[in-house]
gemmi code that builds the backbone of each chain (N, CA, C; Angstrom):
import gemmi

chains = {
    "A": [
        ("MET", (161.694, 54.865, 100.873), (161.391, 54.148, 99.635), (160.904, 52.741, 99.942)),
        ("ASP", (161.650, 52.050, 100.809), (161.275, 50.684, 101.139), (159.959, 50.649, 101.925)),
        ("GLY", (159.808, 51.610, 102.838), (158.563, 51.676, 103.604), (157.379, 51.962, 102.723)),
        ("GLN", (157.588, 52.820, 101.727), (156.486, 53.123, 100.796), (156.050, 51.889, 100.016)),
        ("LEU", (157.032, 51.094, 99.622), (156.722, 49.853, 98.893), (155.959, 48.881, 99.782)),
        ("LEU", (156.369, 48.824, 101.064), (155.700, 47.916, 101.996), (154.253, 48.341, 102.224)),
        ("VAL", (154.042, 49.665, 102.354), (152.676, 50.174, 102.544), (151.814, 49.849, 101.335)),
        ("THR", (152.377, 50.029, 100.140), (151.620, 49.723, 98.920), (151.278, 48.240, 98.840)),
        ("MET", (152.239, 47.393, 99.232), (151.985, 45.952, 99.175), (150.887, 45.536, 100.136)),
        ("PHE", (150.955, 46.036, 101.385), (149.941, 45.637, 102.361), (148.566, 46.170, 101.974)),
        ("SER", (148.527, 47.411, 101.501), (147.249, 48.000, 101.092), (146.641, 47.235, 99.921)),
        ("GLY", (147.480, 46.885, 98.954), (146.978, 46.125, 97.811), (146.509, 44.741, 98.202)),
        ("PHE", (147.209, 44.123, 99.156), (146.793, 42.781, 99.608), (145.428, 42.832, 100.266)),
        ("PHE", (145.219, 43.815, 101.164), (143.934, 43.859, 101.858), (142.815, 44.244, 100.905)),
        ("ILE", (143.085, 45.155, 99.964), (142.033, 45.525, 99.007), (141.713, 44.356, 98.087)),
        ("ALA", (142.727, 43.533, 97.758), (142.448, 42.348, 96.926), (141.572, 41.348, 97.677)),
        ("CYS", (141.851, 41.159, 98.983), (140.990, 40.272, 99.789), (139.557, 40.806, 99.806)),
        ("GLY", (139.406, 42.112, 99.958), (138.068, 42.701, 99.969), (137.362, 42.535, 98.643)),
        ("VAL", (138.106, 42.667, 97.534), (137.500, 42.505, 96.210), (137.016, 41.079, 96.007)),
        ("VAL", (137.813, 40.106, 96.467), (137.389, 38.703, 96.348), (136.118, 38.464, 97.162)),
        ("ALA", (136.076, 39.006, 98.376), (134.886, 38.828, 99.213), (133.666, 39.492, 98.586)),
        ("LEU", (133.869, 40.673, 97.985), (132.745, 41.360, 97.329), (132.205, 40.542, 96.173)),
        ("LEU", (133.115, 39.981, 95.356), (132.652, 39.215, 94.191), (131.924, 37.944, 94.621)),
        ("ILE", (132.463, 37.249, 95.640), (131.816, 36.022, 96.107), (130.439, 36.344, 96.685)),
        ("GLY", (130.360, 37.393, 97.491), (129.087, 37.750, 98.101), (128.057, 38.176, 97.085)),
        ("SER", (128.483, 38.919, 96.070), (127.538, 39.382, 95.067), (127.055, 38.240, 94.184)),
        ("LEU", (127.961, 37.308, 93.892), (127.546, 36.131, 93.119), (126.564, 35.287, 93.923)),
        ("GLY", (126.792, 35.184, 95.240), (125.849, 34.463, 96.077), (124.506, 35.151, 96.145)),
        ("LEU", (124.519, 36.477, 96.191), (123.254, 37.215, 96.187), (122.474, 36.963, 94.906)),
        ("LEU", (123.194, 36.747, 93.813), (122.508, 36.497, 92.545), (122.066, 35.054, 92.404)),
        ("ARG", (122.787, 34.088, 92.980), (122.576, 32.688, 92.636), (121.854, 31.863, 93.687)),
        ("LEU", (121.879, 32.273, 94.953), (121.312, 31.429, 96.009), (119.786, 31.416, 95.923)),
        ("PRO", (119.136, 30.338, 96.433), (117.733, 30.113, 96.077), (116.688, 30.797, 96.957)),
        ("ASP", (117.069, 31.454, 98.060), (116.071, 31.828, 99.044), (116.478, 33.145, 99.704)),
        ("VAL", (115.525, 33.788, 100.365), (115.883, 35.000, 101.103), (116.865, 34.677, 102.214)),
        ("TYR", (116.591, 33.581, 102.922), (117.414, 33.240, 104.082), (118.810, 32.795, 103.675)),
        ("CYS", (118.964, 32.315, 102.449), (120.305, 32.009, 101.965), (121.017, 33.264, 101.480)),
        ("ARG", (120.247, 34.142, 100.846), (120.888, 35.363, 100.314), (121.363, 36.273, 101.421)),
        ("ILE", (120.766, 36.145, 102.620), (121.222, 36.955, 103.749), (122.687, 36.663, 104.070)),
        ("HIS", (123.105, 35.408, 103.921), (124.516, 35.075, 104.163), (125.425, 35.827, 103.198)),
        ("ALA", (125.016, 35.856, 101.932), (125.850, 36.526, 100.928), (125.949, 38.022, 101.211)),
        ("VAL", (124.809, 38.624, 101.603), (124.848, 40.062, 101.897), (125.676, 40.336, 103.142)),
        ("GLY", (125.624, 39.412, 104.112), (126.474, 39.576, 105.284), (127.951, 39.528, 104.939)),
        ("MET", (128.290, 38.700, 103.945), (129.690, 38.640, 103.522), (130.119, 39.936, 102.845)),
        ("ILE", (129.229, 40.507, 102.007), (129.557, 41.802, 101.403), (129.748, 42.856, 102.487)),
        ("ASP", (128.822, 42.887, 103.455), (128.803, 43.982, 104.414), (129.934, 43.910, 105.416)),
        ("THR", (130.336, 42.709, 105.807), (131.385, 42.637, 106.829), (132.759, 42.397, 106.220)),
        ("ALA", (132.930, 41.308, 105.471), (134.273, 40.973, 104.984), (134.740, 41.946, 103.911)),
        ("GLY", (133.883, 42.167, 102.887), (134.311, 43.035, 101.794), (134.557, 44.456, 102.236)),
        ("ALA", (133.582, 45.033, 102.939), (133.724, 46.432, 103.352), (134.855, 46.598, 104.351)),
        ("SER", (134.998, 45.644, 105.288), (136.049, 45.794, 106.296), (137.439, 45.693, 105.671)),
        ("PHE", (137.631, 44.734, 104.740), (138.955, 44.597, 104.135), (139.292, 45.793, 103.258)),
        ("ILE", (138.320, 46.298, 102.502), (138.627, 47.436, 101.633), (138.903, 48.680, 102.464)),
        ("ILE", (138.147, 48.868, 103.560), (138.394, 50.034, 104.411), (139.750, 49.903, 105.116)),
        ("LEU", (140.112, 48.663, 105.498), (141.431, 48.451, 106.113), (142.553, 48.762, 105.128)),
        ("GLY", (142.360, 48.373, 103.866), (143.350, 48.705, 102.848), (143.481, 50.199, 102.632)),
        ("MET", (142.343, 50.909, 102.649), (142.406, 52.369, 102.486), (143.053, 53.031, 103.692)),
        ("ILE", (142.832, 52.475, 104.901), (143.468, 53.032, 106.102), (144.984, 52.889, 106.008)),
        ("ILE", (145.451, 51.704, 105.566), (146.900, 51.489, 105.454), (147.488, 52.391, 104.369)),
        ("HIS", (146.722, 52.609, 103.296), (147.198, 53.492, 102.229), (147.315, 54.935, 102.714)),
        ("GLU", (146.422, 55.342, 103.611), (146.347, 56.754, 103.973), (147.359, 57.130, 105.052)),
        ("GLY", (147.544, 56.286, 106.063), (148.426, 56.680, 107.163), (147.639, 57.322, 108.291)),
        ("PHE", (148.320, 58.069, 109.159), (147.656, 58.653, 110.326), (147.206, 60.075, 110.021)),
        ("THR", (145.989, 60.222, 109.510), (145.423, 61.554, 109.289), (143.981, 61.559, 109.794)),
        ("LEU", (143.288, 62.672, 109.526), (141.890, 62.780, 109.936), (141.007, 61.866, 109.089)),
        ("VAL", (141.422, 61.635, 107.828), (140.656, 60.744, 106.948), (140.632, 59.326, 107.511)),
        ("THR", (141.724, 58.935, 108.153), (141.772, 57.612, 108.771), (140.729, 57.482, 109.876)),
        ("VAL", (140.561, 58.564, 110.641), (139.564, 58.532, 111.719), (138.169, 58.350, 111.137)),
        ("LYS", (137.896, 59.053, 110.029), (136.569, 58.921, 109.413), (136.375, 57.524, 108.830)),
        ("LEU", (137.445, 56.969, 108.250), (137.336, 55.605, 107.718), (137.097, 54.594, 108.834)),
        ("VAL", (137.750, 54.799, 109.984), (137.519, 53.909, 111.125), (136.072, 54.035, 111.600)),
        ("LEU", (135.542, 55.272, 111.586), (134.135, 55.459, 111.974), (133.200, 54.710, 111.030)),
        ("ILE", (133.461, 54.814, 109.715), (132.626, 54.087, 108.751), (132.721, 52.584, 108.984)),
        ("GLY", (133.943, 52.095, 109.209), (134.123, 50.663, 109.415), (133.417, 50.159, 110.655)),
        ("VAL", (133.543, 50.893, 111.765), (132.888, 50.470, 113.006), (131.370, 50.526, 112.860)),
        ("PHE", (130.894, 51.588, 112.210), (129.441, 51.722, 112.037), (128.884, 50.575, 111.192)),
        ("MET", (129.552, 50.273, 110.078), (129.030, 49.194, 109.229), (129.219, 47.837, 109.878)),
        ("PHE", (130.277, 47.682, 110.675), (130.491, 46.402, 111.365), (129.365, 46.132, 112.357)),
        ("PHE", (128.824, 47.196, 112.975), (127.762, 46.956, 113.946), (126.372, 47.000, 113.341)),
        ("THR", (126.157, 47.773, 112.277), (124.784, 47.935, 111.785), (124.389, 46.901, 110.743)),
        ("SER", (125.337, 46.344, 109.989), (124.898, 45.427, 108.932), (124.373, 44.097, 109.485)),
        ("PRO", (124.914, 43.510, 110.576), (124.239, 42.338, 111.152), (122.868, 42.663, 111.693)),
        ("ILE", (122.683, 43.874, 112.233), (121.359, 44.253, 112.738), (120.365, 44.332, 111.589)),
        ("ALA", (120.808, 44.903, 110.463), (119.898, 45.053, 109.321), (119.528, 43.699, 108.735)),
        ("THR", (120.517, 42.799, 108.588), (120.188, 41.494, 108.008), (119.328, 40.674, 108.967)),
        ("HIS", (119.568, 40.811, 110.271), (118.718, 40.117, 111.245), (117.280, 40.620, 111.174)),
        ("ALA", (117.132, 41.927, 110.986), (115.778, 42.477, 110.890), (115.085, 42.001, 109.625)),
        ("VAL", (115.840, 41.902, 108.520), (115.250, 41.388, 107.283), (114.773, 39.956, 107.472)),
        ("ALA", (115.598, 39.126, 108.139), (115.216, 37.724, 108.357), (113.992, 37.631, 109.248)),
        ("GLN", (113.946, 38.453, 110.292), (112.822, 38.387, 111.219), (111.524, 38.803, 110.558)),
        ("VAL", (111.569, 39.898, 109.786), (110.345, 40.372, 109.139), (109.899, 39.395, 108.054)),
        ("ALA", (110.862, 38.790, 107.333), (110.488, 37.827, 106.303), (109.850, 36.595, 106.923)),
        ("TYR", (110.397, 36.128, 108.068), (109.827, 34.940, 108.706), (108.452, 35.242, 109.285)),
        ("LYS", (108.281, 36.424, 109.858), (106.989, 36.756, 110.455), (105.919, 36.969, 109.409)),
        ("SER", (106.296, 37.405, 108.210), (105.280, 37.639, 107.188), (105.102, 36.429, 106.293)),
        ("GLY", (105.658, 35.258, 106.672), (105.249, 34.018, 106.049), (106.061, 33.527, 104.883)),
        ("VAL", (107.317, 33.948, 104.741), (108.156, 33.370, 103.695), (108.698, 32.044, 104.213)),
        ("VAL", (108.349, 30.940, 103.526), (108.756, 29.611, 103.977), (110.155, 29.321, 103.455)),
        ("PRO", (111.089, 28.909, 104.313), (112.450, 28.628, 103.842), (112.503, 27.392, 102.961)),
        ("VAL", (113.482, 27.365, 102.055), (113.697, 26.196, 101.204), (114.397, 25.126, 102.020)),
        ("GLY", (113.878, 23.881, 101.958), (114.517, 22.810, 102.708), (113.684, 21.564, 102.684)),
        ("ARG", (114.177, 20.502, 103.343), (113.475, 19.228, 103.299), (112.515, 19.053, 104.464)),
        ("ASN", (112.998, 19.242, 105.694), (112.200, 18.894, 106.868), (111.456, 20.109, 107.402)),
        ("LEU", (110.756, 20.788, 106.537), (110.109, 22.018, 106.959), (108.608, 21.953, 106.810)),
        ("THR", (108.043, 20.741, 106.835), (106.588, 20.652, 106.684), (105.878, 21.251, 107.882)),
        ("TRP", (106.500, 21.172, 109.080), (105.854, 21.764, 110.258), (105.817, 23.281, 110.133)),
        ("ALA", (106.895, 23.856, 109.636), (106.927, 25.314, 109.495), (105.907, 25.754, 108.454)),
        ("ALA", (105.805, 24.994, 107.359), (104.844, 25.345, 106.318), (103.425, 25.234, 106.865)),
        ("ALA", (103.187, 24.210, 107.698), (101.851, 24.035, 108.254), (101.485, 25.184, 109.172)),
        ("THR", (102.378, 25.531, 110.106), (102.040, 26.610, 111.032), (101.931, 27.937, 110.299)),
        ("LYS", (102.845, 28.192, 109.381), (102.808, 29.474, 108.681), (101.563, 29.585, 107.815)),
        ("ASN", (101.202, 28.488, 107.134), (100.053, 28.581, 106.252), (98.756, 28.644, 107.035)),
        ("ALA", (98.738, 28.015, 108.224), (97.551, 28.133, 109.055), (97.366, 29.572, 109.510)),
        ("LYS", (98.500, 30.257, 109.758), (98.374, 31.645, 110.217), (98.078, 32.590, 109.062)),
        ("THR", (98.806, 32.439, 107.948), (98.817, 33.498, 106.954), (98.124, 33.125, 105.648)),
        ("SER", (97.450, 31.979, 105.592), (96.858, 31.603, 104.315), (95.681, 32.513, 103.971)),
        ("ALA", (94.998, 33.013, 105.009), (93.884, 33.906, 104.730), (94.377, 35.265, 104.253)),
        ("ALA", (95.480, 35.720, 104.850), (95.965, 37.059, 104.498), (96.726, 37.044, 103.184)),
        ("LYS", (97.490, 35.977, 102.948), (98.342, 35.955, 101.758), (98.042, 34.710, 100.946)),
        ("PRO", (97.131, 34.762, 100.033), (96.839, 33.584, 99.220), (97.907, 33.274, 98.182)),
        ("LYS", (98.899, 34.155, 98.041), (99.941, 33.925, 97.037), (100.892, 32.801, 97.427)),
        ("ARG", (101.100, 32.604, 98.756), (102.107, 31.643, 99.200), (101.690, 30.221, 98.850)),
        ("ALA", (102.686, 29.355, 98.825), (102.398, 27.965, 98.488), (101.609, 27.310, 99.621)),
        ("THR", (100.584, 26.564, 99.270), (99.806, 25.862, 100.281), (100.563, 24.620, 100.728)),
        ("LYS", (99.992, 23.911, 101.718), (100.740, 22.835, 102.353), (101.021, 21.644, 101.419)),
        ("PRO", (100.035, 21.111, 100.680), (100.371, 19.969, 99.811), (101.348, 20.344, 98.709)),
        ("ALA", (101.246, 21.559, 98.187), (102.195, 21.971, 97.160), (103.605, 22.013, 97.734)),
        ("GLY", (103.730, 22.514, 98.970), (105.052, 22.541, 99.602), (105.597, 21.146, 99.793)),
        ("LYS", (104.701, 20.188, 100.152), (105.160, 18.818, 100.352), (105.682, 18.205, 99.069)),
        ("THR", (104.943, 18.392, 97.987), (105.404, 17.817, 96.715), (106.697, 18.474, 96.284)),
        ("ASN", (106.821, 19.780, 96.541), (108.055, 20.441, 96.164), (109.245, 19.859, 96.911)),
        ("THR", (109.084, 19.683, 98.234), (110.209, 19.170, 99.003), (110.546, 17.736, 98.587)),
        ("LYS", (109.510, 16.952, 98.259), (109.793, 15.575, 97.852), (110.570, 15.541, 96.537)),
        ("SER", (110.127, 16.331, 95.575), (110.817, 16.300, 94.291), (112.242, 16.830, 94.438)),
        ("ARG", (112.421, 17.820, 95.320), (113.771, 18.346, 95.482), (114.675, 17.322, 96.144)),
        ("GLY", (114.118, 16.583, 97.119), (114.929, 15.573, 97.769), (115.292, 14.438, 96.816)),
        ("ALA", (114.336, 14.076, 95.921), (114.634, 12.986, 95.001), (115.684, 13.391, 93.987)),
        ("SER", (115.621, 14.623, 93.544), (116.601, 15.056, 92.556), (117.888, 15.407, 93.277)),
    ],
    "B": [
        ("MET", (146.457, 51.960, 91.615), (146.185, 50.846, 90.702), (145.190, 49.873, 91.318)),
        ("MET", (145.456, 49.503, 92.579), (144.560, 48.549, 93.254), (143.200, 49.174, 93.501)),
        ("MET", (143.181, 50.501, 93.678), (141.908, 51.189, 93.906), (141.035, 51.120, 92.656)),
        ("LEU", (141.674, 51.210, 91.489), (140.900, 51.109, 90.239), (140.282, 49.724, 90.096)),
        ("VAL", (141.067, 48.688, 90.445), (140.530, 47.317, 90.415), (139.345, 47.205, 91.370)),
        ("ALA", (139.496, 47.799, 92.563), (138.431, 47.679, 93.565), (137.174, 48.399, 93.128)),
        ("ILE", (137.325, 49.580, 92.491), (136.106, 50.303, 92.097), (135.450, 49.613, 90.898)),
        ("THR", (136.248, 48.953, 90.052), (135.646, 48.166, 88.973), (134.868, 46.973, 89.521)),
        ("ALA", (135.451, 46.309, 90.540), (134.738, 45.188, 91.164), (133.456, 45.672, 91.829)),
        ("CYS", (133.483, 46.869, 92.424), (132.271, 47.441, 93.021), (131.199, 47.626, 91.953)),
        ("ALA", (131.609, 48.088, 90.763), (130.633, 48.297, 89.691), (130.034, 46.975, 89.230)),
        ("VAL", (130.874, 45.937, 89.110), (130.370, 44.634, 88.670), (129.386, 44.067, 89.696)),
        ("CYS", (129.759, 44.158, 90.982), (128.878, 43.648, 92.035), (127.580, 44.440, 92.089)),
        ("LEU", (127.657, 45.731, 91.783), (126.453, 46.551, 91.804), (125.497, 46.144, 90.694)),
        ("VAL", (126.049, 45.765, 89.538), (125.179, 45.278, 88.457), (124.488, 43.982, 88.867)),
        ("MET", (125.256, 43.066, 89.543), (124.649, 41.802, 89.989), (123.544, 42.058, 91.005)),
        ("ALA", (123.790, 42.954, 91.949), (122.764, 43.246, 92.955), (121.556, 43.920, 92.317)),
        ("LEU", (121.792, 44.693, 91.256), (120.676, 45.347, 90.561), (119.814, 44.320, 89.837)),
        ("VAL", (120.448, 43.281, 89.281), (119.680, 42.198, 88.654), (118.821, 41.499, 89.697)),
        ("ARG", (119.387, 41.231, 90.882), (118.604, 40.598, 91.942), (117.467, 41.522, 92.396)),
        ("THR", (117.709, 42.820, 92.406), (116.638, 43.751, 92.771), (115.497, 43.701, 91.763)),
        ("MET", (115.843, 43.529, 90.486), (114.780, 43.519, 89.480), (113.986, 42.232, 89.511)),
        ("LEU", (114.634, 41.059, 89.684), (113.897, 39.804, 89.592), (113.754, 39.084, 90.915)),
        ("GLY", (113.871, 39.807, 92.044), (113.649, 39.158, 93.326), (112.205, 38.736, 93.482)),
        ("PRO", (111.946, 37.494, 93.934), (110.552, 37.050, 93.995), (109.740, 37.759, 95.080)),
        ("THR", (110.335, 37.970, 96.245), (109.596, 38.648, 97.307), (110.156, 40.052, 97.501)),
        ("ALA", (109.458, 40.815, 98.330), (109.922, 42.175, 98.594), (111.176, 42.180, 99.453)),
        ("PHE", (111.392, 41.120, 100.236), (112.543, 41.107, 101.143), (113.838, 40.881, 100.388)),
        ("ASP", (113.753, 40.153, 99.255), (114.921, 40.065, 98.377), (115.328, 41.444, 97.876)),
        ("ARG", (114.319, 42.233, 97.565), (114.623, 43.572, 97.032), (115.206, 44.458, 98.123)),
        ("VAL", (114.665, 44.352, 99.347), (115.233, 45.136, 100.451), (116.687, 44.756, 100.701)),
        ("LEU", (116.945, 43.445, 100.673), (118.307, 42.940, 100.909), (119.264, 43.410, 99.818)),
        ("ALA", (118.808, 43.353, 98.571), (119.674, 43.770, 97.467), (119.912, 45.277, 97.501)),
        ("VAL", (118.904, 46.047, 97.916), (119.101, 47.496, 98.005), (120.068, 47.837, 99.136)),
        ("ASN", (120.018, 47.049, 100.219), (120.992, 47.228, 101.299), (122.415, 46.952, 100.805)),
        ("ALA", (122.577, 45.890, 100.012), (123.894, 45.580, 99.464), (124.359, 46.661, 98.489)),
        ("ILE", (123.415, 47.203, 97.695), (123.771, 48.288, 96.772), (124.245, 49.510, 97.546)),
        ("GLY", (123.594, 49.788, 98.683), (124.027, 50.919, 99.506), (125.435, 50.721, 100.037)),
        ("THR", (125.745, 49.499, 100.491), (127.106, 49.217, 100.969), (128.132, 49.397, 99.860)),
        ("LEU", (127.788, 48.890, 98.646), (128.731, 49.013, 97.531), (128.918, 50.474, 97.123)),
        ("ILE", (127.860, 51.273, 97.246), (127.998, 52.686, 96.882), (128.848, 53.424, 97.910)),
        ("ILE", (128.737, 53.034, 99.200), (129.614, 53.624, 100.224), (131.080, 53.361, 99.881)),
        ("LEU", (131.379, 52.098, 99.559), (132.762, 51.753, 99.197), (133.194, 52.484, 97.931)),
        ("GLY", (132.265, 52.613, 96.968), (132.602, 53.295, 95.726), (132.892, 54.766, 95.930)),
        ("ILE", (132.123, 55.419, 96.820), (132.382, 56.846, 97.080), (133.758, 57.029, 97.725)),
        ("ALA", (134.066, 56.174, 98.716), (135.363, 56.300, 99.389), (136.516, 56.018, 98.416)),
        ("LEU", (136.359, 54.984, 97.580), (137.427, 54.655, 96.623), (137.582, 55.737, 95.568)),
        ("HIS", (136.466, 56.342, 95.155), (136.540, 57.439, 94.185), (137.291, 58.636, 94.764)),
        ("GLY", (137.049, 58.902, 96.043), (137.802, 59.977, 96.679), (139.290, 59.703, 96.720)),
        ("PHE", (139.651, 58.424, 96.951), (141.082, 58.107, 96.986), (141.693, 58.130, 95.596)),
        ("ILE", (140.921, 57.742, 94.573), (141.477, 57.733, 93.222), (141.689, 59.156, 92.730)),
        ("MET", (140.720, 60.041, 93.023), (140.817, 61.416, 92.554), (141.651, 62.294, 93.480)),
        ("GLU", (142.353, 61.680, 94.459), (143.222, 62.406, 95.391), (142.469, 63.456, 96.197)),
        ("ARG", (141.188, 63.200, 96.451), (140.422, 64.116, 97.305), (139.715, 63.274, 98.363)),
        ("PRO", (140.383, 62.927, 99.455), (139.777, 62.010, 100.444), (138.649, 62.645, 101.259)),
        ("GLU", (138.247, 63.871, 100.945), (137.134, 64.470, 101.688), (135.812, 63.794, 101.355)),
        ("PHE", (135.790, 62.986, 100.316), (134.581, 62.245, 99.956), (134.181, 61.237, 101.037)),
        ("VAL", (135.098, 60.959, 101.953), (134.805, 60.005, 103.023), (133.672, 60.512, 103.914)),
        ("ASP", (133.532, 61.837, 104.045), (132.410, 62.405, 104.812), (131.076, 62.005, 104.199)),
        ("ILE", (131.007, 62.099, 102.869), (129.764, 61.730, 102.186), (129.498, 60.256, 102.358)),
        ("ALA", (130.564, 59.438, 102.361), (130.382, 57.992, 102.547), (129.842, 57.692, 103.942)),
        ("LEU", (130.325, 58.415, 104.950), (129.836, 58.215, 106.324), (128.358, 58.573, 106.427)),
        ("LEU", (127.981, 59.699, 105.818), (126.575, 60.114, 105.812), (125.713, 59.076, 105.105)),
        ("TYR", (126.244, 58.521, 104.008), (125.459, 57.550, 103.252), (125.304, 56.248, 104.016)),
        ("ALA", (126.305, 55.894, 104.852), (126.178, 54.686, 105.679), (125.012, 54.835, 106.651)),
        ("ILE", (124.918, 55.996, 107.288), (123.830, 56.222, 108.249), (122.486, 56.211, 107.535)),
        ("LEU", (122.415, 56.851, 106.360), (121.144, 56.900, 105.630), (120.722, 55.515, 105.142)),
        ("ASN", (121.696, 54.686, 104.776), (121.389, 53.330, 104.316), (120.753, 52.507, 105.438)),
        ("PHE", (121.331, 52.621, 106.637), (120.802, 51.878, 107.787), (119.377, 52.334, 108.116)),
        ("ILE", (119.191, 53.642, 108.185), (117.866, 54.166, 108.546), (116.833, 53.813, 107.476)),
        ("GLY", (117.247, 53.877, 106.201), (116.314, 53.580, 105.118), (115.881, 52.127, 105.110)),
        ("THR", (116.843, 51.211, 105.353), (116.490, 49.790, 105.425), (115.485, 49.547, 106.542)),
        ("PHE", (115.721, 50.160, 107.699), (114.803, 49.914, 108.809), (113.444, 50.549, 108.566)),
        ("ALA", (113.411, 51.685, 107.873), (112.112, 52.302, 107.577), (111.296, 51.426, 106.643)),
        ("VAL", (111.936, 50.886, 105.600), (111.195, 50.034, 104.664), (110.732, 48.763, 105.356)),
        ("LEU", (111.588, 48.179, 106.224), (111.184, 46.952, 106.924), (110.047, 47.212, 107.890)),
        ("LYS", (110.054, 48.366, 108.557), (108.952, 48.679, 109.465), (107.663, 48.900, 108.687)),
        ("LEU", (107.796, 49.504, 107.510), (106.600, 49.688, 106.672), (106.040, 48.341, 106.240)),
        ("PHE", (106.915, 47.374, 105.924), (106.410, 46.068, 105.503), (105.826, 45.282, 106.658)),
        ("SER", (106.419, 45.400, 107.856), (105.979, 44.539, 108.954), (104.735, 45.077, 109.639)),
        ("THR", (104.629, 46.396, 109.823), (103.480, 46.921, 110.556), (102.490, 47.654, 109.681)),
        ("GLY", (102.844, 47.983, 108.465), (101.917, 48.688, 107.595), (101.876, 50.179, 107.794)),
        ("SER", (102.714, 50.706, 108.697), (102.754, 52.158, 108.880), (104.161, 52.536, 109.313)),
        ("LEU", (104.433, 53.821, 109.357), (105.766, 54.285, 109.736), (105.758, 54.939, 111.107)),
        ("GLY", (104.943, 54.429, 112.030), (105.002, 54.967, 113.380), (103.676, 55.512, 113.858)),
        ("ASP", (102.910, 56.132, 112.970), (101.583, 56.578, 113.374), (100.628, 55.386, 113.325)),
        ("ALA", (99.374, 55.616, 113.722), (98.420, 54.519, 113.751), (98.120, 54.063, 112.337)),
        ("PRO", (97.977, 52.755, 112.118), (97.644, 52.275, 110.777), (96.256, 52.722, 110.356)),
        ("PRO", (96.010, 52.839, 109.057), (94.739, 53.421, 108.611), (93.524, 52.583, 108.970)),
        ("SER", (93.720, 51.280, 109.249), (92.560, 50.482, 109.626), (92.139, 50.781, 111.061)),
        ("ARG", (93.101, 51.233, 111.888), (92.795, 51.460, 113.293), (92.387, 52.908, 113.561)),
        ("LYS", (92.435, 53.766, 112.527), (92.242, 55.188, 112.763), (90.789, 55.569, 112.964)),
        ("LYS", (89.851, 54.702, 112.546), (88.445, 55.104, 112.550), (87.919, 55.270, 113.971)),
    ],
}
model = gemmi.Model(1)
for chain_id, residues in chains.items():
    chain = gemmi.Chain(chain_id)
    for i, (resn, *xyz) in enumerate(residues, 1):
        res = gemmi.Residue()
        res.name, res.seqid = resn, gemmi.SeqId(i, " ")
        for name, pos in zip(("N", "CA", "C"), xyz):
            atom = gemmi.Atom()
            atom.name, atom.element = name, gemmi.Element(name[0])
            atom.pos, atom.b_iso = gemmi.Position(*pos), 0.0
            res.add_atom(atom)
        chain.add_residue(res)
    model.add_chain(chain)
structure = gemmi.Structure()
structure.add_model(model)
structure.setup_entities()
């Protein structure tokens, strides 16, 4: 009886930590201003939220075959989600998405020199400069 | 009880990620949000199996984790190189 209560308490604690991480990460995915910022939020969902919830389910289940499968899911997501977010960042940077920030006029210059012919949608260099200035002033 | 709270939080987070998928300015925002939706669906499948007292749903969650990873990389390769492994159509002539 006492052991069952302890298992329920630990499982609920870890699942609550995972729920908090999921909510924070999802709110960041909705509110942050840039692709490179949103990658942090998705990394929090993928590692902290998923790992804590899977740990809570493992403690709830005990030593069975389901635990082995849950450990497999946890290990797989622990290794693949940083790879996926890194690939998203690399492809976004290579295809000319300029990060939001103040001291990035050099990056905007090199990126626009490379990709201005291919992608006329992106902000040109003087527009980027005025944007960074107004953001710094505000 | 805690599992019900967790699956409700998964649903709320999935709605937020779906909003980001709809109004993401670039395609990479959408790829990122779809990756997050896949993670939340994996957690939702596993939690649903535990709530309904049928933990065999964990197999489907494992399969979905692998498919999510492969799908993200396929879409990113399509965006970066313009093809999925064969020669791009501009080089085929």
